[in-house]
N, C-alpha and C positions, 0 to 999 in steps of 0.2 A: 501494498502500499506505500501509496507518495501522498504526503502528506502538503506537500506543495503543492500541488492540483488533486484534484476528486475524480475518482473515476470516471465519472459523467463529463468534466471540462476535460481531463486528458484523451478520452476515447472519442466524446461528440463535438469536444467545444468547432471542431472547427468547419465542418458538417455543412453543407449547406443544404435546408431544406426549400429555398424560395422566400423566407419569413426570419429574419434573426427570432424574432418572439417564438420560434418552433423549437431552432435551436435549444433553442433558454428551456424550454419545456421539457427537449428530452435530455437533455443536461439534467435535469431535476427529478427524472420521471429516473435515470438511472443511477445517482444515488439513492433515494426511494428506493429503492429495491434492493440493491445491495445490504442498506442497512436493514431489509426483511425480506430476504429470498426467495422464504418456505410461501405454501401454502397457495393459497387460489388472488388474482388482483387483488377483490378487496382487502384483501390481508397484508396485500405489500403497500396500498392506496386506504391509512383507513380515511382516511378524509374523504368524502363523498364528493369534495368536488374536483380534487387531485384524480380522482379514480375515471370521470366527468374528462377530467381533458385530459387525461389518457387514452379514454377512446377519442374523442376525435382526435386525438393528435397519431392514431393507428391509423384511420380511418382518411386522410386525410393523403390525395392520389402520389402527393409528393416523398413521401414516408412508406418509402418501399424496402424489402428484405436486402434486397441488393446495395442497396445507398447506407445504410447499416449496421449491412455484413462490412460492406468495405471501410466503411471506418475505422472499427475496429481491427480486421485485418492488418488497414496503414500503422495503424499505434505496433502491431505485432511486429511486421517489419522490422519498424524502428529498434525493436529491441531486440530483434534473431543482430540486424548489423553493430547495434553494440557490444557482439560477443563476440571482438576481433580473437581468433589463434584458441575457439573452441568447436567442441563439437554438437550441433544441436541437432537433435531428433524429430522428423515432422510424421505426428506419431498418426495412420490413416484408416479411419474405420466407420460403419456405418451404423446408425443403429433404426429403433423404429418407430413415428410418435404416431401414437394410438387417437385420431379423434371420432370412432365410431358415433360414440353416442350424439355429437352435434352433426345431428342428422342434416340440416342445411347445408354447411359446412362438411360432412363427408358426401356426397353427393360430389363434389369437387374433387376427390381425394382420387386417391390409388389404392388397390389393392396389397394390403399387409394380413402380415399370419399366414393361414393357410388360405387363405382366399377371403374368410368370412369376415372381415373388419376393411377397415378404410381411415387409411392414412398418410405418411410424407417416408419415404425412405429419406435421415439426412447422412450424407457424406458428410464427415466435420474430417478434419487435417489439423491437428492439434501439434502447435514449436512448443518446446519443452527442451531448457538447458541443461547438461549438464557440467557439473562443477565438482571438481577435485579435492577431499577432503584429505590432506594427507595423516592427517591424525587416528580417524578410523583405516585408512588406507581402501577405500572404495569412493565412487562417483555418488554423487547428489544431485536428484532432479528436481530441475524449478519452471513452472509450467509459462513461458509465454503468452499466448491465449492461441487466439485461431488462423488459420492465415487462408480458412478455404470452409462455405458448406453449401455445399448443394442440395436443398430439398427438392427429391426426387418424384416423380407420382408415377407410379407401374402401368404402362399401359396393356387395354388387353390385349393378348397375342393369338393371332388365329390358333388355329390345330393344323394347316395345311402349309403355315409357312415353309417356306425354304432355309435350308443353310446360306445361300446368296441373300435373301429378304431380310432374315434375321441383321447379318454382321452386316447393314448398309441401314440398318434401322436406327436413325436418331433417337429414339426412347430406348437402346440397349439399355443395361440394367451394367456391363460391363467395362459401358464407355467411362462408370464414373470416375476408375483407378484413375483413367488419363487426364479430365477430365479435372478430378482436385488439386493434380498437381499440376497443371497446367495453372489454376489456379492463385496456386503459390508463389508463385513466377522464380524466378532465378536464384540462387545463396548469393551474399551477399559478397562480395572480396575480402577475403581473409576469413571467414565462415564454414568450416564444413558440414555441411547441411546431409542429411541421409533423411531418409525415405523408409519408413515401419510399416509393415503389415503382418497382417493375419492371410491363412492360406486362399481365403477365397478373393486377393490378388494376384495368385499366382496364373496368370494369365500369359501366353504366350504376344499379344501387345504390348501391357503394360511393362514389363522387361525391355520388349525393343526398344517400348516410346524412353525410358529410361537411359538408354544406350546411346543412341540417336540426342540428345537431350543432353547429354553430360550430365546426369542425376545420376546422384546415387542412393543404393538400394539394399534394405534385408528385406523378405520376406518367405516367411514358409512354406515348405514345396506341399502341394497336394501333388500335381500330376508324375504320377509316375512315367518321366519324357523320355523320347527316344537321344536319344543320342549321337551325336554329328558324327566325334569323335570314338567308338566303344574301349572300354579299362579292359583289356585283356579279352576274356571272352563273354562278358558284360556288355549287353545294348542297351539297358536304360538305369536310370537314373539311381533310383532307389537301391536298385542291384547292386550294381557298381559302389554308390555311396558305401552302405555295407558291406562290400568287401574289403574295408581297410577296416588296417590296425587304429586301432585306440593309439592315443600319443598322449593320454592327457587324464585325469580326473580333478573335480570338484564337486562346491555341494551349490545343491539349487534349492529354490522355495516351490515349494508347492501349490498351487493357490487356485487353479483353473477351475470354470464351473464345473459339477460330477464328480469331483476329485475331494477327498478328502484336504485339509492343511499340511504340510508335514514337508519334514526340507530333508530330500534323500540328499544320495554323491550320486554323480550321472560321470560316463565316462562322454570322449569327445575325439573326434577325427575330422581329418578337413580334407580336400583335392578341390585339386581344379576339374571344371567339366565343360564339354563344349553340347550344348543342348542345339539337336534341329527342330529346327521346325515341321510345325502339325504338318498331318499328310493331307488333311481337311483345312483349308483357311479357315480362319473362328471370327474373324478380327482384320482391323487395318494397320499392315505393317511389311517391311521386304521381307522375301524367304532365307534370311540367311542364315547362318547356326551362330547363337551366344556365346558368345566364351565367356562364363560363370566360376563363380565359387563356392565351392558347398559346404556344410559345415555340418556336420550326425555327431545329436546330443542325443544319450539314452540312458535306460535307465539299467543296467543291471543283474539288480536284484530288486524286486517288485516286490511290496506286502502280498500276500495272498488273497485279498478282496481289492485286488486294484487292479487296473490297465495297466500297462505296462508303459514307461512314459519316453515318444522320444517326438523330436525335432529333428525332422532336416532343412536349413535356413540356406537358401541361393542368395547370392550378394554379387555384385558388381565389383565391392571393395576389393584388393587382393589378401589374399587369407594366406601368407607365405609361415609363419609361426607359433607353436601357442598361444602370444601373443593377445594373434590378431585374431585368433579363435576365439579366445576369450574372450576377448571387445564384441564383439559380432552376438556372442550369442547374450553378453550385458543389456545389449543396446535392445534382442529383441526382448525379453527379459521386460523390459518397462512400456511395452505394450498396453501392458496392464493401466496403464495411467489413462489409456481415453478410456476404457470402463470407467475407472469412475467418474471421466469424465462425465460419459455419458448416466453416470446416475446422478451427477447431483444436478445435471438439463432435468430430471424424474425427479428426484425423493426432492433434492434442495430446492430448484428453484418450481416446480410445479408446470413446467411445458405443458404435460399435457392436461392443464385443468383450463387452460385455456375459451373462456365462453363467446364468440365469436362468429358471427353466421355468414362472413363473407370472407374468402381467400386473400382477399387486399390486404386487410384489416389484420389477422390470425399471421401472413406472412413476418412481416418486419418484429412483432412482438417474438415470435419465435427469437428472433432474430437479437433484439435488446436481450433476450432471457438469455439467449445463450451466448454473449458477450459476459456476464453477469455471473454465470456458473464458470468460470475461468476463475474468479476472484475465489471459490472455495477453495479450489486446490490453491490456490497461493497460501491461505492460510495452513496449512500444512507443508506448506514447503520453504514459510518464514521458518516455523520452528527446528524445521528436520537440515535448516542452511548447517554448513560446517563453521559459522562465527555466530552461531544461536546464544552461544552459553557466555558470551564476550558481549555483544551489541545492543547498547544501550536499548529497550521497546520505544521509544520514545522518535525514536531513526524508522522505524516506521508507521505508529499509529498515534496518533491526535491524544498529547499527555493527557487530554481530559477521561482518556478512556483507560489506563495504565493506572490514572486516581480513582476513577471509580470501581476498576476492578479490585484496589487497593482495600475502598472503605468495608467490599464484603470478606474482606481475609485481613482486620485487623492485626500489626505485627508480623503476619506474613508475608506478606508484601506490600516492597517498599515503593517510592516513586523513580528510585532511581534501577527498577528490576533489569533484568536484560530481557531479549526478545526470548530462549531458552524458558524461561521462570515462569515470562509476562500467559505464554500461551499453553501452557503447562494445568495455568490455575484458571486459565478460556477455558479450557477442557473437563478441569474437576467441575465446570456452571455446566457442561453436557453430559456429564454425569461417570466420565469415567477416575479410575480410584486412588492412578496412581500407585498400584503395589508393583512389588517386583516381578512379581506375576503376568500385569495385564501389559504391558509389551507398551509401545509407545503410540499416544492416539492419533485413526486417521480420520479425516477433513471432515467424517458425518459427524462425529460426537464433538470436532473442536467447533462447528458452523450451527450444530446446537448451543452448545455453551455461548460463542458470538449472536446470535441471535437475544439465547438472554442478557449480553451483555452492552448490544443497543439500548434496552426498555432501559438498566440497567442506569443509562451516559443519561437516559433524558428527563430519569429520576430528579439524577445527581448536577444534572446542570441547569433542572429547574428547583432545587428546594434554597430554603430561606437560610442565609447566608450565618445564620447561628449554629445551623443542624452541619450535621457528621463533621 
């Protein structure tokens, strides 16, 4: 958080909506939502006049999803450009936004789920900075913001659609991966930007586009692709990579859906591969082989009640040493942050509770809430930063927040509290007990504490001078 400019001022202060009063209203609305991100719009805007003003703003023709998201993306690009000499991961993934119950709105939505629900496929590209923590020997992620968000409405596809027709269809969903990286723009000079995505992005079209446009990527392989240059007697990717001997071991935290959270030991192998173009062309690309690197991560000793863990990662970043392989695995491990972001959009900001009847009003509101959702992750990032136990909390938040929180813990929290101490006490407001076995508080706990702190600050600033 920047105490010089509010989130609304920094993100939307320069946006041109045709009238400065609209810009001022947008800035105020963004700051109001930051103070009360949870619940429905009436929860975010307790004053009826502010709620009515927000509805009018979202229904203004000049206020569009593209303009609001672009303003936030421009602010994110400035943050990325300031990361000279560091690695920035751009995490790409999609989530479904369900508006089935809003019947007037749902009529203009696409199919989601099993086809019985209506809404958007929101394809997000989230920038995360990697900062080294020498004391812990680890890399600490810092959420920078969205670089792109595509609101996709699935089109009804004819049953007899040919491969050529599918490839040329503008609404083809597999295009989102290419469109997402295109919207992100080129990497700033001196910053190493790497696109990270899950197995749904494993399309020849996406990988070929990245190589053609000088973008670095790491993705999890889904297809057992044919190799242009077979390794030994093997002619397919998975078989060839699984034949490579392990060159190292490391521990890995398992926390994916459908699995019990645990820490396990995995083995790692890597090798260069040359992927052949598919026999049946299903995208737009030149039919030339792709020279890539594959990193295999697998669990040799899996618990009896669990599925064996295995990742086969593909990248155009060279993997020549075990250190390189570990780094690619570290990058892919951080993909879970965008899952947390999607939780922030839905659980934290209630983005699926919007009560609009027109798509033209709902979409800019989605852009605004999506931008605010990035601030929820920054709560956790600030508390986990390498200097959190040394940096004064007042460097990141207004002094009144520290003083108001200190009033809740007299004698335990002082006005010169560090960032770490401050946020651990915010987490206590959110229900974290700070016991040895509790671990570090997650962003949801911090967010609950932060919303309570906002109410405390309101009362603290309105108190008579002779109280507290």
